[in-house]
C-alpha positions in Angstrom: 12.2 19.9 41.1 12.3 16.3 39.7 12.9 15.8 36.0 10.0 14.0 34.3 10.6 11.1 32.0 7.8 10.6 29.5 8.2 6.8 29.0 11.7 7.1 27.5 10.8 10.1 25.3 12.2 12.7 27.7 15.7 13.0 26.1 16.1 15.6 23.4 18.2 13.2 21.2 15.6 10.5 21.6 12.8 12.8 20.7 14.6 14.1 17.6 15.3 10.5 16.5 11.7 9.6 17.1 10.5 12.6 15.0 12.9 11.7 12.2 11.6 8.1 12.2 8.0 9.4 12.2 8.7 11.8 9.2 10.5 8.9 7.3 7.5 6.7 7.9 5.1 9.5 6.8 7.1 9.9 3.6 7.1 6.2 2.9 3.3 6.1 3.5 2.7 8.9 1.1 4.9 7.3 -1.5 3.1 3.9 -1.1 -0.3 5.7 -1.3 0.7 7.4 -4.6 1.8 4.1 -6.0 -1.4 2.4 -4.9 -3.5 5.2 -6.4 -1.8 4.9 -9.7 -2.1 1.1 -9.9 -5.0 -0.7 -11.6 -6.7 -3.9 -10.6 -8.2 -6.4 -13.0 -10.6 -9.2 -12.3 -12.6 -11.6 -14.3 -15.6 -13.9 -13.8 -17.4 -16.5 -15.8 -14.1 -18.1 -16.9 -12.9 -14.7 -18.4 -16.2 -13.9 -20.1 -16.4 -10.7 -18.1 -13.4 -8.6 -17.2 -13.3 -5.3 -15.2 -10.5 -3.0 -14.3 -10.5 -0.6 -11.4 -8.1 2.2 -10.7 -6.3 2.5 -7.4 -8.8 5.2 -6.5 -11.6 2.6 -6.8 -13.0 3.9 -10.0 -14.3 1.5 -12.6 -12.2 2.2 -15.7 -13.0 -0.7 -18.1 -15.6 -3.4 -18.6 -15.1 -6.1 -21.3 -17.9 -8.5 -22.0 -17.5 -11.5 -24.3 -20.4 -11.4 -26.8 -21.0 -15.1 -26.2 -22.2 -14.3 -22.7 -24.8 -11.8 -23.8 -28.2 -13.6 -23.7 -31.1 -11.2 -24.0 -33.2 -13.8 -22.2 -30.8 -14.0 -19.2 -29.7 -10.6 -18.3 -29.5 -11.6 -14.6 -26.6 -13.9 -15.3 -24.7 -11.1 -17.0 -25.4 -8.7 -14.2 -24.2 -11.3 -11.7 -21.0 -11.9 -13.7 -20.3 -8.1 -13.7 -21.0 -7.8 -10.0 -18.7 -10.7 -9.2 -15.8 -9.3 -11.3 -16.2 -5.8 -9.7 -16.3 -7.2 -6.3 -13.2 -9.3 -6.9 -11.3 -6.3 -8.3 -12.3 -4.3 -5.2 -11.0 -7.2 -3.0 -7.7 -7.2 -4.9 -7.3 -3.4 -4.5 -8.1 -3.5 -0.7 -5.7 -6.5 -0.3 -2.8 -4.6 -2.1 -3.5 -1.5 0.0 -3.5 -3.5 3.3 -0.3 -5.3 2.3 1.5 -2.2 1.3 0.6 -0.2 4.4 1.3 -3.0 6.8 4.8 -3.4 5.4 5.4 0.3 6.3 3.7 0.4 9.6 2.6 -3.1 10.9 -0.8 -3.0 12.4 -1.8 0.2 10.7 -2.8 -1.0 7.2 -6.4 -1.8 8.4 -7.2 1.6 9.7 -10.1 2.2 7.2 -8.1 4.3 4.8 -6.7 6.5 7.5 -3.3 6.0 6.0 
């Protein structure tokens, strides 16, 4: 009976080495995930008139509004500034997550939060 070679993974030593590498990568990814979850991301809009902070778990943790930007006759502008700051903070968080994960496993950072 012929011995099957599964694309170079048939040898016991090779398989053990592959498993160790996979476990190491998994540990690195878990550590990176924890660091990202513990981080915070701040963004501003309106030249710093509105500032927001998000946790690494994408929760809004702080909103700071300069009183000068509060105009009761133009609430829409304030809403737009808040929305712009939140969206920028979300972009920063996603960029940090993508960068961190792609350093550990190139090509896997953009897997929609799978890792």
